[in-house]
Every structure is written in structure tokens, then in C-alpha cells.
N, C-alpha and C positions, 0 to 999 in steps of 0.2 A: 312072432309075438310071444310074450312071456306066457309060460304055462303055469304060473303061480296061482294060488288061490288065497282068499282071505275071507273072514267072516262077514256077515251082512252089516255089522256095525261100522267097520272100517272101509268096506267097499273097495278093496285093493283091485289091481288090474286084472284079476281073474275074470272079471265080468265081461270083458270084451273078447270076441272070438276070432280065431283064424279059420281058414277053410278046412284044414285037416291037421292031424297031429304033427305031420312032418313040417307043415307050414308054421305051426306054432313054435316048434323047436328052432326053426330057421331064423325067425325074426329076432332082432335085438331090442326092440322097443314096442310099446303098445300093450294090448291086453288080450286075454283069452276068455271069452264069455262062458258063463255057466251053461249047462245043458238045457234042453227044452225042445219040444217038437211040435208045438201047436201055437196057433195064433188065437188068443182069447181076449175077450173084452173085459176091461176093468170096470166093474159095476159101480165104483164110486166116482166115476168120471163122466157122468152124463153131460149133455149140452145145457147151457144156460142161454144160448143165443136163440134168436128168433128164426134163424136160418134163411133170412131174406137173400143172402148172397150165396147160398148153396151150402153143401155139407163137406166137412173136412175131417179126416181121421188122422189123429196124431199117434205115432208109434212110440212105445217106450220099452226099453229093455228091463229085465227083472231085478233091478237094484234101486236103492233109495234115490240116488242122484238122478238117474234117468227118469224115474217116476215124477220127481219134483220138476225137472225140466219140461217133461211132457205136459204137466199141469200148467206151468207157466205159459207154454205155447197155446194150449187149448183155451185158456181163459182170455188171453189177449185177442185171439181170433174170434172167440165167442162174443166178447165185448164189442168187436167191430161189426158184428152182424152175421157171422157164420154159424151154422149148426155144427157143433163139434163133439167129438168123442175121442177117448183114448183106447188104443188097443195095446195091451201089455204082452210081451213075449219075453223069453229068456235070453235069446241071443241074436246076434247080427246075422247068423246063417239063415235064420228064419225070416226076420223082418226086412232085410235088404232086398230079397226077391219080391216080397210083397209091396215094397216101395216102388220097385221097378214096374210092377204090374198095375199099380194104382189102387190096390186094396188098402194101402196106407198112403196118405198124401204128404206127410211131413214127419221128419224125425230129428230130434236134437242129436248131434253127432260130435265126434272128436276128430279134429283134422288129421293128425298123423296116423291115428289108428285106422280110420276109414281108408285113408290113402293106401296104407300097406295091405289092408284087407282086400281092396279092389285090385291092387297090384299083384298079389299072389293069386287071386282068383282068375285074373285075365292072363297073367304072364307065367304062372307056374311057381312052384316052391323055391326055385333057384333064382328067381327074379332079383335084380339089384334093387336095394331099398330106394324109395323115392322120397320118403319123409326125412326131415332133418329138424334142427333147432330153428331154422329160418322159417318163420310162419308164412311169409309171402310165397316162398318157393314151394313149401309144402302144399299150400292151398292151390297154387297153380298146377302142381302135379296131380292133386286130387281132382280138379276140374277136368283135366284131360282124360282121366280114367272114368269119371262119373258121367260126363255128357253123352258118350256113345251108349250108355246104359239107360238113357232117358231121365237122368237125374240132374237137377240143378243145384249147385252149391252156392249158398248165400254167404255174405261176408262173415268172417269170424270176429269175435269180440275179445275183450281182455280176459274174461273168465277162462281159466285153464285147469285141467285136472291131469297132472302128469306125475311121474315118479319124482320123489323128493326125499331128502335126508334130514333127520332131526336129531338133536342132542338135548340133553337135559339143560334147563335154564341155568342151573348151577355151573355146569361144565362150560357153557357158553360165556357166562360172566367171568369165570376164573381165567379163561384163556382169551377173552376179548374176541369172541367169534360172532360174526354176522353172516359170513359167506363161506362157501366151501374153500375158496382161496385162503381165507383166514386160517382155516383148519390145517390146510397143507403147510402154510408158513409157520404154524405153531410148532410143527415137528412132533406133535403128540401121536402116540400109537393108538390106533382104534380097532376095536373088533365090532363088526357090523351084525346087528340082529336083522336077518332077512331070510330069503329062501336059499336053498342050496345053489341055485343057478347064479346067485350073485358072484360066485367064485369065478365064473367065466363070461358073464354077460358084459359087453363093452360099456354099457351105461352104468354098471355097478362097480364092483371092486377094481377091475382092470381100468375102467375109465377114471375112477377116482385117483388111482395111482398115476396114470399117464397124464391126465388133464390138469389135476390139481396137486400132484405130488404128495398125496395123503398116504401116510404109513399105515396101511391096512395089514393087521397081523392075523386076521382070520374071519371066518363067517360063523356066527351062532345061528343054526338053522331053526329059528323059532317062527318063521313065516314072515310074510310081508304085511306090515302094519297091524299085526295081531296084538291082542292084549298082552300076551306073554312077551312079545318082542319089545313093546313099549315099556313094560314093567322092568325088563332087564336093563334098559337104558336109564330108567328112573333110578334103579337101585345101584347103578354103576357097574353092574356085571359086564355090560357092553357100553360102548361110547356113542354109537351111531345106529340109527334105525332107518331102514328103507320103508317109506310109506308113500302117500300122495299129497299133492298140494291142497286137496279139499278134505283131508282127514279132519273130522269134526271133534275128535276126542283127544287131541294132543294136550290141551290145557289140563285135562283130567290127570295127566301123568307129569305135568310141569315140564313139557317138552317144547322146544322151539325149532322151527325150520331154519336151515341154513340156505341162503340164496345160492342158486345155481348160476353164479355170475359169469361163468365161461360157457354157458349154454351146452352142457353135456346132454341134456334130455331133449327128446323130440318135442315139437310144438303141437301139443294136444289141446289146442284152444277149442272152445265149444262154438259150434256153428249149426245153423239149420240146413238140412238137405231136403229138397222137395221133389215130388214127381213133376217133371217139367211140363207135361201135357195138362195135368189136372190142377196143379197148384203153382204154376210157374209165373203167374202174372205179377205185375209191379206192386199192386196193392198188398198182396200177401207178403211180399218181400219187405215192403215198407213197414208193415205192422210188426213183423218179427225182427226187423232191423232195429227198431226203437228199443225192444227188449234186449237184444244182443248188445247194443251200445251201453245199456244201463247196467247190466249184470256184471258183477266183479267176482273174482275168486273168493274174496272175503264174504261176499253175499252168499255165495253157494255153500261155503263152509257153515255159515249160520243156518241156512235153510236145511242142510243135512242134519245139523245138530238138533234142530227142533223136532225133526222126524225121528231120528235114532235115539236121542237122549230123553226128549220130553214126550215122545210117543204121540205127537200130533199127526194129523192126517196130511198127506202131501197136498191135497186140494186146499186145505185150510191155510197152510203156511204159504202156499203160492198166492192165494187170494190176498192175504194180509200184506205180502211183499209188494204185489202189483198195485194195490191201493195206496200203499205208503209212497210209492214212486210216481204216482199219478198216471200209471199206464192203463188202468181200467177205472171205470166209474164206481164210486162207493154206493 
């Protein structure tokens, strides 16, 4: 998994975790979560349900997007009659064992990242990667790893948070760019604002060169999706910035994402993972499934923006969204 970090506003893939530092260095895609060593309750996420159908604990990692997703899960389950609460932790190393034990019942997850996390955990740091850009194959591999651990993987949706590349809107217009293939065909030389690791990671500079024929002249080590990185592309110092598909601040810098049309990145689509024994019944799957099928990447960008830019509470933006989509009662 990547060992990169980013600030809380842009939520780069530093938030997801590997089993150990050697495993982090070994992976070519996914995230490395922030530190954290305790499971703690989020005081703003109490239950609004009557609890007639029992109690469910939703796990959330310690970054905006995960907290928003946890609130979406909590509120749809609460509306259906469950007594619900959110437990917020900093990383997967902490919450995944709690999910196995049943201290947490359900967690919003990322298909490719969780697949590789479990792969390394079960098969060691030298395990062959099981995740790919093929969502179905990635989820199939994830299920094989998750089921022996007492975990049930529910279907993935359209919403995806994965590595992505952006250029300035002016640069895109000048060279008629919509996809990374367009950039390769343009013959333009580009310097990438990213982390140092972009120089060697297959999904970054080497992949852009091999898969798309993009003429990468160098890496500007300003970090992944940081303000400084995006400002450098806006100013024209760099031409390409590595960020994620749910970066809510791109418009602030007049940047646009280029489509990964040849599927260089792994399929990190969002899906619910539940404790099979305590929360594996069809009703819970159906409730969460309606949300999964509704939520889009654009929706998630906007929800993140409301929290990070407008400073709204995760619970409030989740409620407004669910009501607007008819997923909970007003």
C-alpha cells in the first residue's frame, strides 16, 4: 500500500493502512491509514432508532469520507428500526479485528484496499496482489479472503475513491484533454506534483508512461493532493497532480480530473462489510444495498465538500442527503 500522507482536507490515501511498514512499501495501490491505538465512540453519532430490531455498531476510520459514510450507514439502519451508533477509530489495523470479533457490526470499505490488506495479513508481505482494475475480480478475491475471517462482503456500488490525476482546466482546454489517453496522444511533457514514490510506483509515473505513453519529465515532491501540489498545477509550475476521485477541492484550484480510460488504477469502489454472524442477514444487506446503489462518486465529493469546506457536521450532511434521495423519512 502507498505510504503517502495528505492533509485532512484532501484525504489522500494515507488514511488506509497496511499490516506493517514492509507491507506498506510492498503494495502498489491502496492506502496507508493514520495511526491510532484505541476504539472510541463518536459522541455525535448516537442512535435515533427505537432499537426494535436490535443494536448495530457502525465503524468509521478517522477521516472525513469514512465518517460521512458511517453516518449514512447508521442513519439508514436507524430509520429501519435498529438501535445504531458509530465507533470511530484511526485505522484499519484497529477496526478490522473489532469487526471480526463483533464489537463492530458493519464498516464502509474500499474493495481493492481491503482485499490487499487481508491478502498481506493472511499471506505475508510477499503475497501476490489480488486486487486489480477489474471490480468483479477484486470483489471475488476479497470475499475469498474475508469469509474465513467471519466477514461478509456486500455488493459494491458506483461510488469509488481511488488514485486519480488532474490538470488545470486551461491546460485541458488548450490540448483538448478529457482522458489520460488524450494526454499521452498530445505529446505534451508533464511534471507531476505528487509524493516521491510516484517515481517508482506502477500506478503513477511508470504506469502513465507504459499504459498511456505520457511523457513524464519528473516528479515535484509536493505530496499527494496537497494544497501546494494543486497550486503548482494551477500556476503551471507542474502540469499534472496526483489526487483522488473524491477530492472535494479541485474546483477551488480550477482543476479537472482526466479519466483513467485504460483502467490503470485498482477498483477501490465503496462497499459495506459486515460481521457475518451478527449482521449478515438479508434485511441489513437490503437496507445497505439501496444506499450503495444510490451513492455516486459525485455525491461523495459533494458530501466531503460540505464537511471540509463548509464545516458542516457529518451527521447533518448525511441526513440531508438521505432525505433528498428518499432513503430515510423526513
